[in-house]
C-alpha positions in Angstrom: 31.0 -2.8 7.4 27.7 -0.9 7.3 26.4 0.2 3.9 23.9 2.9 3.3 21.6 3.8 0.5 23.4 6.8 -1.2 21.6 10.0 -0.3 22.1 11.1 -3.9 20.1 8.1 -5.1 17.4 8.7 -2.5 17.2 12.4 -3.6 16.9 11.3 -7.2 14.0 9.1 -6.4 12.2 11.9 -4.6 12.8 14.2 -7.5 11.5 11.8 -10.1 8.5 10.9 -7.9 7.6 14.6 -7.7 8.0 15.1 -11.4 5.7 12.1 -12.1 3.1 13.6 -9.7 3.3 16.9 -11.5 2.9 15.3 -14.9 -0.1 13.4 -13.8 -1.7 16.6 -12.6 -1.0 18.2 -16.0 -3.3 15.7 -17.6 -6.3 17.3 -15.9 -6.4 20.4 -18.0 -9.9 21.8 -17.3 -13.4 21.2 -16.1 -14.8 20.1 -19.4 -18.4 19.0 -19.8 -20.4 16.9 -17.4 -20.3 13.2 -18.5 -23.4 11.0 -17.9 -23.1 8.2 -15.4 -22.8 4.7 -17.0 -21.3 2.7 -14.1 -23.1 -0.7 -14.0 -22.2 -1.4 -10.3 -24.7 -4.0 -8.9 -27.3 -3.4 -11.6 -26.9 -7.0 -13.0 -26.8 -8.7 -9.6 -30.3 -9.8 -8.4 -31.6 -8.2 -5.3 -32.4 -11.7 -4.0 -30.2 -14.7 -4.6 -31.0 -18.4 -4.1 -29.0 -18.5 -0.9 -31.3 -15.9 0.5 -34.1 -18.5 0.6 -32.4 -20.3 3.4 -32.1 -17.1 5.4 -35.8 -16.3 4.8 -36.9 -19.8 5.9 -34.6 -19.7 9.0 -35.4 -16.2 10.1 -39.2 -16.5 9.6 -39.4 -20.2 10.6 -41.5 -21.1 7.5 -43.4 -24.4 7.6 -43.1 -26.9 4.8 -46.0 -25.6 2.7 -44.7 -22.0 3.0 -41.2 -23.2 2.0 -42.5 -24.8 -1.1 -44.4 -21.7 -2.1 -41.4 -19.5 -1.3 -39.2 -21.6 -3.6 -41.7 -21.3 -6.4 -42.0 -17.6 -6.0 -38.2 -17.3 -6.1 -38.0 -19.4 -9.2 -40.4 -17.0 -11.0 -38.4 -14.0 -9.7 -35.1 -15.5 -10.8 -36.4 -16.3 -14.3 -37.8 -12.8 -14.7 -34.6 -11.2 -13.5 -32.4 -13.2 -15.9 -34.7 -12.4 -18.8 -34.8 -8.7 -18.0 -31.0 -8.6 -17.4 -30.2 -10.2 -20.8 -32.5 -7.7 -22.6 -30.9 -4.8 -20.8 -27.4 -5.9 -21.7 -28.4 -6.1 -25.3 -29.9 -2.7 -25.2 -26.8 -1.2 -23.5 -24.6 -2.8 -26.2 -26.4 -0.8 -28.9 -24.9 2.4 -27.6 -21.3 2.6 -28.7 -19.7 6.1 -28.2 -17.9 7.6 -31.2 -14.2 8.0 -31.2 -13.2 11.3 -29.5 -10.8 12.9 -32.0 -8.6 9.8 -31.8 -5.9 11.0 -34.2 -5.3 14.3 -32.4 -5.6 12.7 -29.0 -3.1 10.0 -29.8 -0.7 12.6 -31.2 -1.0 14.6 -28.0 -0.5 11.5 -25.8 2.6 10.5 -27.8 4.0 13.9 -27.4 3.4 13.7 -23.6 5.2 10.4 -23.5 8.2 11.8 -25.3 8.4 14.9 -23.1 8.0 12.8 -20.0 10.9 10.5 -21.0 13.0 13.6 -21.8 12.3 15.3 -18.5 13.0 12.1 -16.5 16.3 11.5 -18.2 17.4 15.1 -17.6 16.3 14.8 -14.0 18.4 11.7 -13.5 21.5 13.3 -15.0 21.2 16.5 -13.0 20.4 14.7 -9.8 23.5 12.5 -10.1 25.6 15.7 -10.1 23.7 17.2 -7.1 25.8 17.5 -3.9 23.3 18.7 -1.4 19.6 18.7 -0.6 19.5 22.4 -1.5 20.7 21.6 -5.0 18.1 18.9 -5.4 15.4 21.3 -4.3 16.5 23.8 -7.0 16.5 21.0 -9.6 12.9 20.2 -8.5 11.8 23.8 -8.9 13.4 24.0 -12.3 11.5 20.9 -13.6 8.3 22.0 -11.9 8.5 25.2 -13.9 8.8 23.2 -17.1 5.9 21.0 -16.1 3.7 24.1 -15.5 4.6 25.4 -19.0 3.7 22.0 -20.5 0.4 22.0 -18.5 -0.4 25.5 -19.8 0.2 24.4 -23.4 -2.2 21.5 -22.9 -4.8 23.7 -21.4 -4.7 25.9 -24.5 -5.5 22.7 -26.5 -8.0 21.3 -23.9 -10.6 20.5 -26.6 -8.5 17.4 -27.5 -9.6 15.8 -24.2 -13.1 17.1 -24.1 -16.0 14.8 -25.1 -17.9 16.1 -28.1 -21.7 16.6 -28.3 -22.2 13.3 -30.1 -20.3 11.4 -27.5 -22.2 13.0 -24.7 -25.5 12.2 -26.3 -24.7 8.5 -26.8 -23.6 8.2 -23.2 -26.7 10.0 -22.0 -28.9 7.6 -23.9 -26.9 4.6 -22.5 -27.3 6.1 -19.0 -31.1 6.4 -19.5 -31.3 2.7 -20.7 -29.4 1.7 -17.6 -31.7 3.7 -15.4 -34.7 2.0 -17.0 -33.3 -1.4 -16.2 -32.5 -0.4 -12.6 -36.2 0.6 -12.2 -37.3 -2.8 -13.6 -34.8 -4.5 -11.3 -36.3 -2.7 -8.3 -39.9 -3.6 -9.4 -39.0 -7.3 -9.7 -37.5 -7.2 -6.1 -40.6 -5.4 -4.7 -42.9 -7.9 -6.4 -41.0 -10.8 -4.8 -41.2 -9.0 -1.5 -45.0 -8.5 -1.6 -45.6 -12.1 -2.8 -43.5 -13.4 0.1 -45.3 -11.3 2.7 -48.6 -12.5 1.4 -47.9 -16.1 2.5 -46.8 -15.1 6.0 -48.7 -15.2 9.2 -49.1 -12.1 11.3 -46.3 -13.2 13.7 -44.0 -13.8 10.7 -44.9 -10.5 9.1 -43.8 -8.8 12.3 -40.3 -10.3 11.7 -40.0 -9.2 8.1 -38.7 -5.6 8.8 -35.7 -7.0 10.7 -35.0 -9.4 7.8 -35.1 -6.5 5.4 -32.7 -4.5 7.5 -30.3 -7.5 7.6 -30.5 -7.9 3.8 -29.9 -4.2 3.2 -26.9 -4.3 5.6 -25.4 -7.4 4.1 -26.1 -6.4 0.4 -25.3 -2.7 0.3 -23.1 -1.8 3.3 -20.0 -2.8 1.2 -20.7 0.1 -1.2 -19.0 2.4 1.2 -16.1 4.6 0.1 -14.9 5.8 3.5 -13.0 4.0 6.2 -15.6 2.6 8.7 -18.4 3.2 6.3 -18.6 -0.5 5.3 -18.0 -1.8 8.8 -20.7 -4.3 10.0 -20.6 -4.4 13.8 -22.9 -7.5 13.8 -20.1 -9.4 12.2 -17.5 -8.2 14.7 -19.9 -8.7 17.7 -20.7 -12.3 16.8 -17.2 -13.3 18.2 -17.7 -11.3 21.4 -18.4 -13.6 24.4 -19.4 -11.8 27.5 -20.8 -12.6 30.9 -24.6 -13.4 30.7 -25.4 -10.4 32.9 -23.7 -8.1 30.3 -25.4 -9.7 27.2 -28.6 -7.7 27.5 -26.6 -4.5 27.5 -24.8 -5.6 24.3 -28.0 -6.7 22.7 -29.7 -3.3 23.4 -26.8 -1.5 21.8 -26.9 -3.7 18.7 -30.7 -3.2 18.5 -30.2 0.6 18.5 -27.3 0.2 16.0 -29.5 -1.9 13.7 -32.2 0.8 13.5 -30.0 3.8 13.2 -27.6 2.2 10.6 -30.5 1.0 8.5 -32.0 4.5 8.4 -28.7 6.0 7.3 -28.1 3.3 4.8 -31.5 3.8 3.1 -30.8 7.5 2.8 -27.4 6.9 1.3 -28.6 4.2 -1.1 -31.6 6.2 -2.2 -29.4 9.2 -2.9 -27.0 7.2 -5.0 -29.8 6.9 -7.6 -30.7 10.6 -7.2 -27.1 11.6 -7.7 -26.9 9.6 -11.0 -30.1 11.3 -12.2 -28.7 14.7 -11.4 -25.5 13.9 -13.2 -27.6 12.7 -16.2 -29.6 15.9 -16.2 -26.5 18.0 -16.3 -24.8 15.9 -19.0 -23.3 18.1 -21.8 -23.4 21.2 -19.6 -20.4 23.1 -18.3 -22.3 24.2 -15.2 -20.6 22.2 -12.5 -22.4 23.8 -9.5 -25.2 21.2 -9.3 -22.8 18.3 -9.5 -20.6 19.8 -6.8 -23.6 20.2 -4.6 -24.6 16.6 -5.3 -21.1 15.4 -4.4 -21.2 17.2 -1.1 -24.7 15.8 -0.3 -23.5 12.3 -1.2 -20.4 12.6 0.9 -22.5 13.9 3.9 -24.7 10.8 3.7 -21.6 8.5 3.6 -20.2 10.3 6.6 -23.5 9.7 8.4 -23.2 6.0 7.9 -19.5 6.1 9.0 -20.2 8.1 12.1 -22.9 5.6 13.3 -20.4 2.8 12.9 -17.8 4.9 14.8 -20.2 5.8 17.5 -21.4 2.3 18.2 -18.0 0.7 18.0 -16.9 3.0 20.8 -20.1 2.4 22.8 -19.8 -1.4 22.6 -16.1 -1.2 23.5 -16.9 0.9 26.5 -19.2 -1.8 28.1 -16.8 -4.8 27.5 -14.3 -6.1 30.0 -10.7 -4.8 29.2 -9.3 -7.9 27.4 -12.4 -8.5 25.3 -12.6 -4.8 24.5 -9.0 -4.8 23.3 -9.8 -7.8 21.0 -13.0 -6.1 19.8 -11.2 -2.8 18.9 -8.4 -4.7 17.1 -10.9 -6.5 14.9 -12.8 -3.2 14.3 -9.6 -1.6 13.1 -8.6 -4.6 11.0 -12.0 -4.4 9.1 -12.4 -0.6 9.0 -8.8 0.4 8.2 -7.2 -2.5 6.3 -4.7 -0.2 4.6 -3.3 0.8 8.0 -3.5 -2.5 9.8 -1.7 -4.6 7.2 2.0 -5.3 8.0 4.4 -2.6 7.1 7.7 -3.2 5.2 9.5 -2.6 8.5 7.4 -5.2 10.2 8.2 -7.7 7.5 11.9 -6.9 7.7 11.9 -7.4 11.5 10.0 -10.7 11.3 12.4 -12.0 8.6 15.4 -11.0 10.7 14.1 -13.0 13.7 13.7 -16.1 11.4 17.3 -16.0 10.1 19.0 -19.4 10.6 22.4 -18.0 11.5 21.2 -15.3 13.9 23.2 -15.1 17.1 21.5 -14.9 20.6 23.0 -11.4 21.1 21.5 -10.2 17.8 18.2 -11.8 18.5 18.0 -10.0 21.9 18.8 -6.7 20.1 16.2 -7.3 17.5 13.6 -8.0 20.2 14.4 -4.6 21.7 14.1 -3.0 18.3 10.7 -4.7 17.7 9.3 -3.7 21.1 10.0 0.0 20.6 8.9 -0.2 17.0 5.5 -1.8 17.9 4.9 0.9 20.6 5.7 3.7 18.2 3.8 2.1 15.3 0.6 1.9 17.4 0.8 5.7 17.8 1.5 6.3 14.1 -1.4 4.1 13.1 -3.7 6.0 15.5 -2.6 9.2 13.8 -3.3 7.7 10.4 -6.8 6.6 11.4 -7.4 10.2 12.5 -6.1 11.5 9.2 -8.4 9.2 7.2 -11.5 10.1 9.3 -10.8 13.8 8.8 -9.6 14.0 5.2 -11.2 11.1 3.4 -14.6 12.7 2.8 -13.0 15.6 0.9 -10.8 13.3 -1.2 -13.7 11.1 -2.1 -15.8 14.1 -2.9 -13.2 15.2 -5.4 -13.2 11.7 -6.9 -16.9 11.9 -7.3 -16.5 15.2 -9.2 -13.8 13.7 -11.4 -16.0 10.8 -12.3 -18.6 13.3 -13.6 -15.9 15.0 -15.7 -15.1 17.9 -13.4 -11.5 18.9 -13.0 -9.8 21.5 -11.0 -9.6 24.6 -13.2 -6.6 26.0 -11.4 -4.5 22.9 -12.3 -2.8 23.2 -8.9 -1.8 20.0 -7.1 -3.9 19.4 -4.0 -2.1 18.7 -0.7 -3.0 15.2 0.3 -2.4 14.7 4.1 -3.4 11.0 3.8 -0.6 10.2 1.3 1.8 12.3 3.3 0.8 10.4 6.5 1.6 7.1 4.9 4.9 8.5 3.6 5.8 9.6 7.1 5.0 6.2 8.5 7.2 4.5 5.8 10.1 6.9 6.7 9.6 6.2 10.4 9.8 2.4 9.7 12.9 2.9 7.7 14.7 4.1 10.8 14.1 0.8 12.5 15.2 -1.1 9.4 18.5 0.9 9.7 18.8 -0.3 13.3 18.6 -3.9 12.0 21.6 -3.1 9.8 23.6 -2.4 12.9 23.0 -5.8 14.5 23.1 -8.0 11.4 26.0 -8.9 9.1 25.8 -7.3 5.6 25.0 -10.7 4.2 22.1 -11.2 6.6 20.8 -7.7 6.1 20.8 -8.2 2.3 18.3 -11.1 2.6 15.6 -9.0 4.3 12.6 -8.2 2.2 12.5 -4.8 0.6 15.9 -3.6 1.9 17.2 -3.0 -1.6 14.6 -0.3 -2.1 15.4 3.3 -1.1 13.3 4.7 1.6 10.4 7.0 0.6 11.3 10.3 2.2 8.7 12.8 3.4 8.3 15.9 1.2 7.8 18.1 4.3 8.3 18.0 8.0 5.9 15.6 9.6 3.0 17.1 11.3 1.5 15.2 14.2 -2.3 14.6 14.1 -4.3 14.4 17.2 -5.6 10.8 17.6 -9.2 10.2 16.6 -10.3 9.1 20.0 -9.3 8.6 23.6 -8.3 5.2 25.0 -10.9 3.1 26.8 -9.2 3.9 30.1 -9.6 7.6 29.4 -13.2 7.2 28.5 -14.0 5.1 31.6 -12.3 7.7 33.8 -14.3 10.5 32.3 -17.7 8.8 32.1 -17.8 6.0 34.7 -19.2 8.3 37.4 -20.0 5.6 39.9 -16.7 3.9 39.5 -18.1 0.4 39.0 -16.0 -0.3 35.9 -19.0 -0.3 33.5 -21.1 2.4 31.9 -24.7 2.3 32.8 -27.4 3.7 30.5 -27.1 7.3 31.7 -23.3 7.2 31.4 -23.5 5.7 27.9 -25.8 8.5 26.9 -23.2 11.0 28.1 -20.5 9.1 26.1 -22.7 9.1 23.0 -23.2 12.9 23.2 -19.4 13.3 23.6 -18.8 11.2 20.5 -21.2 13.1 18.4 -19.8 16.4 19.6 -16.2 15.3 18.7 -17.4 14.1 15.2 -19.0 17.5 14.5 -15.9 19.3 15.8 -13.7 17.3 13.4 -15.8 18.1 10.4 -17.5 14.7 10.3 
């Protein structure tokens, strides 16, 4: 006999989830004052590490005498860095921010906890009595109104959550001390660089810029915040084996990619320091305009890095034979969109069902059919999610940047998040295939599947399809392979590149 998760229970979970979201929003009760940046990040990681010596020796083909001098130079650099880092840590430890009205803040937070418990308990009781989706919607509206009233009350008392002038000043001084150490760290790195270049021959010096680009890529690319921003196509391409006649084409694309990515990375990395300085200058002010402008500029630079990765991933894929191109794109997606590519709960349930010891042949055949359809549909859903991320992530990360600076949405309204909605929709879609498993398994077998005891996460609104972020390789070849030889020559690749850039601009990237 088939059993279903009671709709009443599912509705209750949706209701409570919505209430929790509303309560979280109510904590952001105003813009407040700008808070100085004090994030340490990579500040206490040396720009050059001992393992980099091997890379330098190998890339520049140092002779024995040069290798000995290089190690001595590095030892001096390492000692100076460790000494400077220790002094900087001690200096930062001197700046302890004062308590921010702790007694009043704790009282407000405890009141929030109590009201939250009360609201959730009332929501549970009323949702148990609900007989229809319409009744549950009315319950949701009722509690949303109560949440708005609570939020308005907190806004009237917003000073409880606002840092005082003394707190702002301490954090500003701490931020200045951190900035001073970051300058010293950069000077130490530049000194090591100059000393190393002084022992090189002219031929070796000509190789140094490529080494710098490699170090910048390997040491800073990971600081990306957007999907595809931290993608390193050199790492993906190292596993690409192509016909010797095609290797020069691939090498030329990677050489272009190297130069363009490095230029975008330098601009992004340099502005990270500028953005911190702008935030530091605005500390203690309630003028959020410069910080919002800084957030937009920072996000545009991140998008520029992301777009270069996106452009060259497509260009490289376009010159590869079909099977190699498929594997290349799969690895790109795995690295660039890990949250999308990881197995879904429905995938885990299907895999577990196929491994059941007491599964019948008939049930196994039915599960194979379910899995085949699921995989086809999941590929489409994942493509939609990738498009959502590319389109909406910049705005979401810009808001996070503003929040880190102390800026909140004055309106207090909940922002629609298409990305979260997209993942909810995919989860709901997977739940339909899990229900199909129920029809071919015994209740005992079904109960052993991972995650089936949890209610499905229902979408809060009708799913809206998103246009995929890019055409398939077959579509691209059909559009740009003008001579029909199955490959894109230089002129055809230029046309494809122009098309990619136009699509990125059209999508707001």
